[in-house]
PDBQT receptor file of N, H, CA, C and O in Angstrom, charges set to zero:
ATOM      1  N   MET A   1     -11.288  -1.081  20.009  1.00  0.00    +0.000 N 
ATOM      2  CA  MET A   1     -10.016  -1.976  20.093  1.00  0.00    +0.000 C 
ATOM      3  C   MET A   1      -8.996  -1.148  20.736  1.00  0.00    +0.000 C 
ATOM      4  O   MET A   1      -8.679  -0.084  20.204  1.00  0.00    +0.000 OA
ATOM      5  N   GLY A   2      -8.425  -1.547  21.877  1.00  0.00    +0.000 N 
ATOM      6  H   GLY A   2      -8.683  -2.411  22.310  1.00  0.00    +0.000 HD
ATOM      7  CA  GLY A   2      -7.536  -1.026  22.653  1.00  0.00    +0.000 C 
ATOM      8  C   GLY A   2      -6.057  -0.794  21.930  1.00  0.00    +0.000 C 
ATOM      9  O   GLY A   2      -5.828  -1.256  20.812  1.00  0.00    +0.000 OA
ATOM     10  N   ARG A   3      -5.231  -0.150  22.564  1.00  0.00    +0.000 N 
ATOM     11  H   ARG A   3      -5.417   0.226  23.472  1.00  0.00    +0.000 HD
ATOM     12  CA  ARG A   3      -3.912   0.127  21.979  1.00  0.00    +0.000 C 
ATOM     13  C   ARG A   3      -3.280  -1.140  21.677  1.00  0.00    +0.000 C 
ATOM     14  O   ARG A   3      -2.823  -1.373  20.559  1.00  0.00    +0.000 OA
ATOM     15  N   THR A   4      -3.236  -2.023  22.698  1.00  0.00    +0.000 N 
ATOM     16  H   THR A   4      -3.608  -1.834  23.607  1.00  0.00    +0.000 HD
ATOM     17  CA  THR A   4      -2.526  -3.412  22.511  1.00  0.00    +0.000 C 
ATOM     18  C   THR A   4      -3.170  -4.264  21.441  1.00  0.00    +0.000 C 
ATOM     19  O   THR A   4      -2.483  -5.017  20.751  1.00  0.00    +0.000 OA
ATOM     20  N   GLY A   5      -4.448  -4.158  21.297  1.00  0.00    +0.000 N 
ATOM     21  H   GLY A   5      -5.005  -3.547  21.858  1.00  0.00    +0.000 HD
ATOM     22  CA  GLY A   5      -5.023  -4.777  20.123  1.00  0.00    +0.000 C 
ATOM     23  C   GLY A   5      -4.686  -4.382  18.703  1.00  0.00    +0.000 C 
ATOM     24  O   GLY A   5      -4.663  -5.196  17.780  1.00  0.00    +0.000 OA
ATOM     25  N   ARG A   6      -4.458  -3.259  18.590  1.00  0.00    +0.000 N 
ATOM     26  H   ARG A   6      -4.477  -2.598  19.340  1.00  0.00    +0.000 HD
ATOM     27  CA  ARG A   6      -3.931  -2.554  17.232  1.00  0.00    +0.000 C 
ATOM     28  C   ARG A   6      -2.539  -3.008  17.049  1.00  0.00    +0.000 C 
ATOM     29  O   ARG A   6      -2.163  -3.516  15.993  1.00  0.00    +0.000 OA
ATOM     30  N   ALA A   7      -1.778  -2.830  18.062  1.00  0.00    +0.000 N 
ATOM     31  H   ALA A   7      -2.083  -2.417  18.920  1.00  0.00    +0.000 HD
ATOM     32  CA  ALA A   7      -0.510  -3.148  17.898  1.00  0.00    +0.000 C 
ATOM     33  C   ALA A   7      -0.157  -4.803  17.696  1.00  0.00    +0.000 C 
ATOM     34  O   ALA A   7       0.826  -5.232  17.093  1.00  0.00    +0.000 OA
ATOM     35  N   GLY A   8      -1.130  -5.558  18.305  1.00  0.00    +0.000 N 
ATOM     36  H   GLY A   8      -1.929  -5.210  18.795  1.00  0.00    +0.000 HD
ATOM     37  CA  GLY A   8      -1.139  -6.963  18.052  1.00  0.00    +0.000 C 
ATOM     38  C   GLY A   8      -1.490  -7.328  16.620  1.00  0.00    +0.000 C 
ATOM     39  O   GLY A   8      -0.912  -8.227  16.009  1.00  0.00    +0.000 OA
ATOM     40  N   LEU A   9      -2.527  -6.539  16.084  1.00  0.00    +0.000 N 
ATOM     41  H   LEU A   9      -2.997  -5.809  16.580  1.00  0.00    +0.000 HD
ATOM     42  CA  LEU A   9      -2.960  -6.728  14.941  1.00  0.00    +0.000 C 
ATOM     43  C   LEU A   9      -1.991  -6.366  13.949  1.00  0.00    +0.000 C 
ATOM     44  O   LEU A   9      -1.853  -7.097  12.968  1.00  0.00    +0.000 OA
ATOM     45  N   LEU A  10      -1.297  -5.322  14.085  1.00  0.00    +0.000 N 
ATOM     46  H   LEU A  10      -1.409  -4.728  14.882  1.00  0.00    +0.000 HD
ATOM     47  CA  LEU A  10      -0.125  -4.745  13.181  1.00  0.00    +0.000 C 
ATOM     48  C   LEU A  10       1.056  -5.873  13.212  1.00  0.00    +0.000 C 
ATOM     49  O   LEU A  10       1.526  -6.329  12.169  1.00  0.00    +0.000 OA
ATOM     50  N   GLY A  11       1.455  -6.245  14.404  1.00  0.00    +0.000 N 
ATOM     51  H   GLY A  11       1.073  -5.874  15.251  1.00  0.00    +0.000 HD
ATOM     52  CA  GLY A  11       2.510  -7.306  14.566  1.00  0.00    +0.000 C 
ATOM     53  C   GLY A  11       2.165  -8.566  13.718  1.00  0.00    +0.000 C 
ATOM     54  O   GLY A  11       3.003  -9.152  13.034  1.00  0.00    +0.000 OA
ATOM     55  N   ALA A  12       0.769  -8.955  13.829  1.00  0.00    +0.000 N 
ATOM     56  H   ALA A  12       0.088  -8.479  14.385  1.00  0.00    +0.000 HD
ATOM     57  CA  ALA A  12       0.458 -10.260  13.159  1.00  0.00    +0.000 C 
ATOM     58  C   ALA A  12       0.507  -9.997  11.683  1.00  0.00    +0.000 C 
ATOM     59  O   ALA A  12       0.894 -10.890  10.929  1.00  0.00    +0.000 OA
ATOM     60  N   ALA A  13       0.126  -8.786  11.209  1.00  0.00    +0.000 N 
ATOM     61  H   ALA A  13      -0.188  -8.060  11.821  1.00  0.00    +0.000 HD
ATOM     62  CA  ALA A  13       0.233  -8.426   9.674  1.00  0.00    +0.000 C 
ATOM     63  C   ALA A  13       1.716  -8.328   9.182  1.00  0.00    +0.000 C 
ATOM     64  O   ALA A  13       2.007  -8.675   8.037  1.00  0.00    +0.000 OA
ATOM     65  N   MET A  14       2.590  -7.883  10.003  1.00  0.00    +0.000 N 
ATOM     66  H   MET A  14       2.354  -7.601  10.933  1.00  0.00    +0.000 HD
ATOM     67  CA  MET A  14       3.961  -7.749   9.656  1.00  0.00    +0.000 C 
ATOM     68  C   MET A  14       4.611  -9.181   9.734  1.00  0.00    +0.000 C 
ATOM     69  O   MET A  14       5.510  -9.470   8.944  1.00  0.00    +0.000 OA
ATOM     70  N   ALA A  15       4.183 -10.049  10.643  1.00  0.00    +0.000 N 
ATOM     71  H   ALA A  15       3.453  -9.815  11.285  1.00  0.00    +0.000 HD
ATOM     72  CA  ALA A  15       4.760 -11.358  10.731  1.00  0.00    +0.000 C 
ATOM     73  C   ALA A  15       4.315 -12.176   9.415  1.00  0.00    +0.000 C 
ATOM     74  O   ALA A  15       5.061 -12.933   8.793  1.00  0.00    +0.000 OA
ATOM     75  N   PHE A  16       2.998 -11.903   9.104  1.00  0.00    +0.000 N 
ATOM     76  H   PHE A  16       2.392 -11.289   9.609  1.00  0.00    +0.000 HD
ATOM     77  CA  PHE A  16       2.582 -12.628   8.021  1.00  0.00    +0.000 C 
ATOM     78  C   PHE A  16       3.212 -12.171   6.631  1.00  0.00    +0.000 C 
ATOM     79  O   PHE A  16       3.482 -12.999   5.761  1.00  0.00    +0.000 OA
ATOM     80  N   ALA A  17       3.419 -10.869   6.480  1.00  0.00    +0.000 N 
ATOM     81  H   ALA A  17       3.199 -10.197   7.187  1.00  0.00    +0.000 HD
ATOM     82  CA  ALA A  17       4.300 -10.314   5.397  1.00  0.00    +0.000 C 
ATOM     83  C   ALA A  17       5.682 -10.975   5.261  1.00  0.00    +0.000 C 
ATOM     84  O   ALA A  17       6.246 -11.160   4.182  1.00  0.00    +0.000 OA
ATOM     85  N   ARG A  18       6.126 -11.282   6.365  1.00  0.00    +0.000 N 
ATOM     86  H   ARG A  18       5.668 -11.131   7.241  1.00  0.00    +0.000 HD
ATOM     87  CA  ARG A  18       7.548 -11.602   6.423  1.00  0.00    +0.000 C 
ATOM     88  C   ARG A  18       7.625 -13.258   6.127  1.00  0.00    +0.000 C 
ATOM     89  O   ARG A  18       8.700 -13.822   5.925  1.00  0.00    +0.000 OA
ATOM     90  N   SER A  19       6.499 -13.861   6.130  1.00  0.00    +0.000 N 
ATOM     91  H   SER A  19       5.626 -13.403   6.294  1.00  0.00    +0.000 HD
ATOM     92  CA  SER A  19       6.433 -15.274   6.071  1.00  0.00    +0.000 C 
ATOM     93  C   SER A  19       6.577 -15.695   4.634  1.00  0.00    +0.000 C 
ATOM     94  O   SER A  19       6.404 -14.838   3.767  1.00  0.00    +0.000 OA
ATOM     95  N   PRO A  20       6.886 -16.970   4.286  1.00  0.00    +0.000 N 
ATOM     96  CA  PRO A  20       6.928 -17.463   2.984  1.00  0.00    +0.000 C 
ATOM     97  C   PRO A  20       5.751 -17.171   2.204  1.00  0.00    +0.000 C 
ATOM     98  O   PRO A  20       5.825 -16.735   1.055  1.00  0.00    +0.000 OA
ATOM     99  N   GLN A  21       4.523 -17.432   2.883  1.00  0.00    +0.000 N 
ATOM    100  H   GLN A  21       4.463 -17.786   3.816  1.00  0.00    +0.000 HD
ATOM    101  CA  GLN A  21       3.276 -17.268   2.168  1.00  0.00    +0.000 C 
ATOM    102  C   GLN A  21       2.895 -15.810   1.884  1.00  0.00    +0.000 C 
ATOM    103  O   GLN A  21       2.343 -15.493   0.830  1.00  0.00    +0.000 OA
ATOM    104  N   GLY A  22       3.213 -14.896   2.885  1.00  0.00    +0.000 N 
ATOM    105  H   GLY A  22       3.662 -15.153   3.741  1.00  0.00    +0.000 HD
ATOM    106  CA  GLY A  22       3.062 -13.587   2.763  1.00  0.00    +0.000 C 
ATOM    107  C   GLY A  22       4.103 -13.031   1.701  1.00  0.00    +0.000 C 
ATOM    108  O   GLY A  22       3.649 -12.228   0.886  1.00  0.00    +0.000 OA
ATOM    109  N   GLN A  23       5.217 -13.307   1.630  1.00  0.00    +0.000 N 
ATOM    110  H   GLN A  23       5.586 -13.960   2.292  1.00  0.00    +0.000 HD
ATOM    111  CA  GLN A  23       6.114 -12.955   0.555  1.00  0.00    +0.000 C 
ATOM    112  C   GLN A  23       5.632 -13.366  -0.910  1.00  0.00    +0.000 C 
ATOM    113  O   GLN A  23       5.756 -12.594  -1.860  1.00  0.00    +0.000 OA
ATOM    114  N   ARG A  24       5.088 -14.605  -1.019  1.00  0.00    +0.000 N 
ATOM    115  H   ARG A  24       4.987 -15.233  -0.247  1.00  0.00    +0.000 HD
ATOM    116  CA  ARG A  24       4.532 -15.084  -2.234  1.00  0.00    +0.000 C 
ATOM    117  C   ARG A  24       3.472 -14.106  -2.501  1.00  0.00    +0.000 C 
ATOM    118  O   ARG A  24       3.575 -13.475  -3.553  1.00  0.00    +0.000 OA
ATOM    119  N   MET A  25       2.536 -13.883  -1.785  1.00  0.00    +0.000 N 
ATOM    120  H   MET A  25       2.452 -14.396  -0.931  1.00  0.00    +0.000 HD
ATOM    121  CA  MET A  25       1.301 -12.916  -1.916  1.00  0.00    +0.000 C 
ATOM    122  C   MET A  25       1.766 -11.549  -2.490  1.00  0.00    +0.000 C 
ATOM    123  O   MET A  25       1.369 -11.020  -3.528  1.00  0.00    +0.000 OA
ATOM    124  N   ILE A  26       2.637 -11.109  -1.654  1.00  0.00    +0.000 N 
ATOM    125  H   ILE A  26       2.959 -11.539  -0.811  1.00  0.00    +0.000 HD
ATOM    126  CA  ILE A  26       3.251  -9.687  -2.241  1.00  0.00    +0.000 C 
ATOM    127  C   ILE A  26       3.888  -9.594  -3.579  1.00  0.00    +0.000 C 
ATOM    128  O   ILE A  26       3.759  -8.658  -4.367  1.00  0.00    +0.000 OA
ATOM    129  N   ARG A  27       4.760 -10.935  -3.784  1.00  0.00    +0.000 N 
ATOM    130  H   ARG A  27       4.865 -11.696  -3.143  1.00  0.00    +0.000 HD
ATOM    131  CA  ARG A  27       5.317 -11.044  -5.266  1.00  0.00    +0.000 C 
ATOM    132  C   ARG A  27       4.194 -11.023  -6.238  1.00  0.00    +0.000 C 
ATOM    133  O   ARG A  27       4.183 -10.233  -7.182  1.00  0.00    +0.000 OA
ATOM    134  N   ASP A  28       3.168 -11.958  -5.998  1.00  0.00    +0.000 N 
ATOM    135  H   ASP A  28       3.177 -12.600  -5.231  1.00  0.00    +0.000 HD
ATOM    136  CA  ASP A  28       2.006 -11.998  -6.994  1.00  0.00    +0.000 C 
ATOM    137  C   ASP A  28       1.358 -10.762  -7.257  1.00  0.00    +0.000 C 
ATOM    138  O   ASP A  28       1.119 -10.430  -8.418  1.00  0.00    +0.000 OA
ATOM    139  N   ALA A  29       0.993  -9.912  -6.099  1.00  0.00    +0.000 N 
ATOM    140  H   ALA A  29       1.188 -10.182  -5.156  1.00  0.00    +0.000 HD
ATOM    141  CA  ALA A  29       0.415  -8.732  -6.181  1.00  0.00    +0.000 C 
ATOM    142  C   ALA A  29       1.181  -7.757  -7.118  1.00  0.00    +0.000 C 
ATOM    143  O   ALA A  29       0.626  -7.197  -8.063  1.00  0.00    +0.000 OA
ATOM    144  N   ARG A  30       2.524  -7.585  -6.792  1.00  0.00    +0.000 N 
ATOM    145  H   ARG A  30       2.975  -8.040  -6.024  1.00  0.00    +0.000 HD
ATOM    146  CA  ARG A  30       3.364  -6.781  -7.515  1.00  0.00    +0.000 C 
ATOM    147  C   ARG A  30       3.510  -7.238  -8.994  1.00  0.00    +0.000 C 
ATOM    148  O   ARG A  30       3.771  -6.404  -9.861  1.00  0.00    +0.000 OA
ATOM    149  N   ARG A  31       3.360  -8.435  -9.266  1.00  0.00    +0.000 N 
ATOM    150  H   ARG A  31       3.148  -9.113  -8.562  1.00  0.00    +0.000 HD
ATOM    151  CA  ARG A  31       3.523  -9.043 -10.675  1.00  0.00    +0.000 C 
ATOM    152  C   ARG A  31       2.165  -8.534 -11.447  1.00  0.00    +0.000 C 
ATOM    153  O   ARG A  31       2.200  -8.130 -12.609  1.00  0.00    +0.000 OA
ATOM    154  N   ARG A  32       1.090  -8.594 -10.746  1.00  0.00    +0.000 N 
ATOM    155  H   ARG A  32       1.062  -8.922  -9.802  1.00  0.00    +0.000 HD
ATOM    156  CA  ARG A  32      -0.209  -8.319 -11.218  1.00  0.00    +0.000 C 
ATOM    157  C   ARG A  32      -0.537  -6.998 -11.539  1.00  0.00    +0.000 C 
ATOM    158  O   ARG A  32      -1.074  -6.597 -12.571  1.00  0.00    +0.000 OA
ATOM    159  N   TYR A  33      -0.118  -6.270 -10.437  1.00  0.00    +0.000 N 
ATOM    160  H   TYR A  33       0.319  -6.596  -9.599  1.00  0.00    +0.000 HD
ATOM    161  CA  TYR A  33      -0.534  -4.658 -10.635  1.00  0.00    +0.000 C 
ATOM    162  C   TYR A  33       0.588  -3.783 -10.871  1.00  0.00    +0.000 C 
ATOM    163  O   TYR A  33       0.310  -2.588 -10.965  1.00  0.00    +0.000 OA
ATOM    164  N   ASP A  34       1.846  -4.138 -10.992  1.00  0.00    +0.000 N 
ATOM    165  H   ASP A  34       2.071  -5.109 -10.916  1.00  0.00    +0.000 HD
ATOM    166  CA  ASP A  34       2.970  -3.112 -11.267  1.00  0.00    +0.000 C 
ATOM    167  C   ASP A  34       3.161  -3.110 -12.886  1.00  0.00    +0.000 C 
ATOM    168  O   ASP A  34       4.118  -3.631 -13.459  1.00  0.00    +0.000 OA
ATOM    169  N   THR A  35       2.296  -2.566 -13.395  1.00  0.00    +0.000 N 
ATOM    170  H   THR A  35       1.519  -2.143 -12.930  1.00  0.00    +0.000 HD
ATOM    171  CA  THR A  35       2.364  -2.161 -14.989  1.00  0.00    +0.000 C 
ATOM    172  C   THR A  35       2.464  -0.963 -15.295  1.00  0.00    +0.000 C 
ATOM    173  O   THR A  35       1.991  -0.105 -14.550  1.00  0.00    +0.000 OA
ATOM    174  N   PRO A  36       3.128  -0.623 -16.507  1.00  0.00    +0.000 N 
ATOM    175  CA  PRO A  36       3.251   0.726 -16.885  1.00  0.00    +0.000 C 
ATOM    176  C   PRO A  36       1.821   1.573 -16.901  1.00  0.00    +0.000 C 
ATOM    177  O   PRO A  36       1.783   2.771 -16.622  1.00  0.00    +0.000 OA
ATOM    178  N   GLU A  37       0.645   0.791 -17.267  1.00  0.00    +0.000 N 
ATOM    179  H   GLU A  37       0.675  -0.182 -17.494  1.00  0.00    +0.000 HD
ATOM    180  CA  GLU A  37      -0.623   1.555 -17.222  1.00  0.00    +0.000 C 
ATOM    181  C   GLU A  37      -0.815   1.845 -15.796  1.00  0.00    +0.000 C 
ATOM    182  O   GLU A  37      -0.975   3.034 -15.519  1.00  0.00    +0.000 OA
ATOM    183  N   ASN A  38      -0.832   0.952 -14.792  1.00  0.00    +0.000 N 
ATOM    184  H   ASN A  38      -0.702  -0.014 -15.018  1.00  0.00    +0.000 HD
ATOM    185  CA  ASN A  38      -1.068   1.339 -13.509  1.00  0.00    +0.000 C 
ATOM    186  C   ASN A  38      -0.136   2.520 -12.868  1.00  0.00    +0.000 C 
ATOM    187  O   ASN A  38      -0.576   3.418 -12.150  1.00  0.00    +0.000 OA
ATOM    188  N   ARG A  39       1.141   2.370 -13.230  1.00  0.00    +0.000 N 
ATOM    189  H   ARG A  39       1.499   1.641 -13.813  1.00  0.00    +0.000 HD
ATOM    190  CA  ARG A  39       2.074   3.495 -12.709  1.00  0.00    +0.000 C 
ATOM    191  C   ARG A  39       1.535   4.742 -13.337  1.00  0.00    +0.000 C 
ATOM    192  O   ARG A  39       1.494   5.731 -12.606  1.00  0.00    +0.000 OA
ATOM    193  N   ALA A  40       1.130   4.857 -14.524  1.00  0.00    +0.000 N 
ATOM    194  H   ALA A  40       1.163   4.053 -15.119  1.00  0.00    +0.000 HD
ATOM    195  CA  ALA A  40       0.705   6.076 -15.191  1.00  0.00    +0.000 C 
ATOM    196  C   ALA A  40      -0.548   6.669 -14.453  1.00  0.00    +0.000 C 
ATOM    197  O   ALA A  40      -0.700   7.856 -14.163  1.00  0.00    +0.000 OA
ATOM    198  N   LEU A  41      -1.406   5.656 -14.203  1.00  0.00    +0.000 N 
ATOM    199  H   LEU A  41      -1.282   4.692 -14.439  1.00  0.00    +0.000 HD
ATOM    200  CA  LEU A  41      -2.710   6.018 -13.514  1.00  0.00    +0.000 C 
ATOM    201  C   LEU A  41      -2.372   6.626 -12.089  1.00  0.00    +0.000 C 
ATOM    202  O   LEU A  41      -3.021   7.577 -11.654  1.00  0.00    +0.000 OA
ATOM    203  N   LEU A  42      -1.392   6.078 -11.419  1.00  0.00    +0.000 N 
ATOM    204  H   LEU A  42      -0.864   5.306 -11.773  1.00  0.00    +0.000 HD
ATOM    205  CA  LEU A  42      -1.071   6.536 -10.023  1.00  0.00    +0.000 C 
ATOM    206  C   LEU A  42      -0.358   7.776 -10.211  1.00  0.00    +0.000 C 
ATOM    207  O   LEU A  42      -0.648   8.685  -9.432  1.00  0.00    +0.000 OA
ATOM    208  N   ARG A  43       0.587   8.009 -11.161  1.00  0.00    +0.000 N 
ATOM    209  H   ARG A  43       0.823   7.271 -11.794  1.00  0.00    +0.000 HD
ATOM    210  CA  ARG A  43       1.089   9.380 -11.312  1.00  0.00    +0.000 C 
ATOM    211  C   ARG A  43       0.176  10.382 -11.490  1.00  0.00    +0.000 C 
ATOM    212  O   ARG A  43       0.262  11.465 -10.912  1.00  0.00    +0.000 OA
ATOM    213  N   GLU A  44      -0.865  10.027 -12.409  1.00  0.00    +0.000 N 
ATOM    214  H   GLU A  44      -0.934   9.147 -12.880  1.00  0.00    +0.000 HD
ATOM    215  CA  GLU A  44      -2.022  11.084 -12.621  1.00  0.00    +0.000 C 
ATOM    216  C   GLU A  44      -2.692  11.522 -11.228  1.00  0.00    +0.000 C 
ATOM    217  O   GLU A  44      -2.750  12.697 -10.868  1.00  0.00    +0.000 OA
ATOM    218  N   LYS A  45      -3.203  10.411 -10.469  1.00  0.00    +0.000 N 
ATOM    219  H   LYS A  45      -3.155   9.456 -10.761  1.00  0.00    +0.000 HD
ATOM    220  CA  LYS A  45      -3.679  10.589  -9.197  1.00  0.00    +0.000 C 
ATOM    221  C   LYS A  45      -3.038  11.466  -8.297  1.00  0.00    +0.000 C 
ATOM    222  O   LYS A  45      -3.611  12.407  -7.747  1.00  0.00    +0.000 OA
ATOM    223  N   VAL A  46      -1.747  11.137  -8.130  1.00  0.00    +0.000 N 
ATOM    224  H   VAL A  46      -1.282  10.372  -8.577  1.00  0.00    +0.000 HD
ATOM    225  CA  VAL A  46      -0.877  11.822  -7.062  1.00  0.00    +0.000 C 
ATOM    226  C   VAL A  46      -0.847  13.271  -7.627  1.00  0.00    +0.000 C 
ATOM    227  O   VAL A  46      -1.193  14.213  -6.913  1.00  0.00    +0.000 OA
ATOM    228  N   THR A  47      -0.473  13.432  -8.785  1.00  0.00    +0.000 N 
ATOM    229  H   THR A  47      -0.193  12.668  -9.365  1.00  0.00    +0.000 HD
ATOM    230  CA  THR A  47      -0.361  14.911  -9.383  1.00  0.00    +0.000 C 
ATOM    231  C   THR A  47      -1.635  15.601  -9.140  1.00  0.00    +0.000 C 
ATOM    232  O   THR A  47      -1.568  16.729  -8.652  1.00  0.00    +0.000 OA
ATOM    233  N   GLY A  48      -2.852  15.067  -9.421  1.00  0.00    +0.000 N 
ATOM    234  H   GLY A  48      -2.907  14.151  -9.817  1.00  0.00    +0.000 HD
ATOM    235  CA  GLY A  48      -4.053  15.672  -9.101  1.00  0.00    +0.000 C 
ATOM    236  C   GLY A  48      -4.245  16.045  -7.617  1.00  0.00    +0.000 C 
ATOM    237  O   GLY A  48      -4.799  17.100  -7.309  1.00  0.00    +0.000 OA
ATOM    238  N   LEU A  49      -3.781  15.167  -6.699  1.00  0.00    +0.000 N 
ATOM    239  H   LEU A  49      -3.331  14.310  -6.949  1.00  0.00    +0.000 HD
ATOM    240  CA  LEU A  49      -3.992  15.509  -5.353  1.00  0.00    +0.000 C 
ATOM    241  C   LEU A  49      -2.998  16.623  -4.951  1.00  0.00    +0.000 C 
ATOM    242  O   LEU A  49      -3.353  17.548  -4.220  1.00  0.00    +0.000 OA
ATOM    243  N   ARG A  50      -1.716  16.509  -5.455  1.00  0.00    +0.000 N 
ATOM    244  H   ARG A  50      -1.428  15.758  -6.049  1.00  0.00    +0.000 HD
ATOM    245  CA  ARG A  50      -0.834  17.690  -5.157  1.00  0.00    +0.000 C 
ATOM    246  C   ARG A  50      -1.426  18.947  -5.567  1.00  0.00    +0.000 C 
ATOM    247  O   ARG A  50      -1.477  19.852  -4.734  1.00  0.00    +0.000 OA
ATOM    248  N   SER A  51      -1.863  19.123  -6.690  1.00  0.00    +0.000 N 
ATOM    249  H   SER A  51      -1.821  18.388  -7.367  1.00  0.00    +0.000 HD
ATOM    250  CA  SER A  51      -2.354  20.402  -7.330  1.00  0.00    +0.000 C 
ATOM    251  C   SER A  51      -3.672  20.904  -6.445  1.00  0.00    +0.000 C 
ATOM    252  O   SER A  51      -3.827  22.092  -6.163  1.00  0.00    +0.000 OA
ATOM    253  N   ARG A  52      -4.494  19.983  -6.087  1.00  0.00    +0.000 N 
ATOM    254  H   ARG A  52      -4.367  19.018  -6.316  1.00  0.00    +0.000 HD
ATOM    255  CA  ARG A  52      -5.783  20.311  -5.185  1.00  0.00    +0.000 C 
ATOM    256  C   ARG A  52      -5.156  20.786  -3.903  1.00  0.00    +0.000 C 
ATOM    257  O   ARG A  52      -5.600  21.829  -3.424  1.00  0.00    +0.000 OA
ATOM    258  N   ARG A  53      -4.168  20.149  -3.278  1.00  0.00    +0.000 N 
ATOM    259  H   ARG A  53      -3.807  19.301  -3.668  1.00  0.00    +0.000 HD
ATOM    260  CA  ARG A  53      -3.701  20.634  -1.871  1.00  0.00    +0.000 C 
ATOM    261  C   ARG A  53      -2.925  22.083  -2.242  1.00  0.00    +0.000 C 
ATOM    262  O   ARG A  53      -3.073  22.935  -1.366  1.00  0.00    +0.000 OA
ATOM    263  N   ARG A  54      -2.314  22.395  -3.126  1.00  0.00    +0.000 N 
ATOM    264  H   ARG A  54      -2.195  21.703  -3.838  1.00  0.00    +0.000 HD
ATOM    265  CA  ARG A  54      -1.866  23.611  -3.307  1.00  0.00    +0.000 C 
ATOM    266  C   ARG A  54      -2.820  24.681  -3.342  1.00  0.00    +0.000 C 
ATOM    267  O   ARG A  54      -2.596  25.732  -2.742  1.00  0.00    +0.000 OA
ATOM    268  N   GLY A  55      -3.990  24.467  -4.079  1.00  0.00    +0.000 N 
ATOM    269  H   GLY A  55      -4.172  23.613  -4.567  1.00  0.00    +0.000 HD
ATOM    270  CA  GLY A  55      -4.930  25.457  -4.228  1.00  0.00    +0.000 C 
ATOM    271  C   GLY A  55      -5.711  25.658  -2.802  1.00  0.00    +0.000 C 
ATOM    272  O   GLY A  55      -6.499  26.602  -2.763  1.00  0.00    +0.000 OA
ATOM    273  N   GLN A  56      -5.566  24.876  -1.662  1.00  0.00    +0.000 N 
ATOM    274  H   GLN A  56      -4.926  24.108  -1.694  1.00  0.00    +0.000 HD
ATOM    275  CA  GLN A  56      -6.337  25.034  -0.548  1.00  0.00    +0.000 C 
ATOM    276  C   GLN A  56      -5.567  25.997   0.186  1.00  0.00    +0.000 C 
ATOM    277  O   GLN A  56      -6.233  26.728   0.918  1.00  0.00    +0.000 OA
ATOM    278  N   PHE A  57      -4.288  26.181   0.169  1.00  0.00    +0.000 N 
ATOM    279  H   PHE A  57      -3.746  25.586  -0.426  1.00  0.00    +0.000 HD
ATOM    280  CA  PHE A  57      -3.643  27.072   1.008  1.00  0.00    +0.000 C 
ATOM    281  C   PHE A  57      -3.601  28.543   0.638  1.00  0.00    +0.000 C 
ATOM    282  O   PHE A  57      -3.032  29.349   1.374  1.00  0.00    +0.000 OA
TER     283      PHE A  57
């Protein structure tokens, strides 16, 4: 896929995200996945990645 193809795809995705249907999907996904349990899991994963990176240098 050429440079214009990727840009076109990204533009289409951004346009969809701004549309009423895209906004509805984003809202539904946030409602479904933005829970205290998922936040804690994400925090654990990010902490693990940060500690692994420090050990590499």
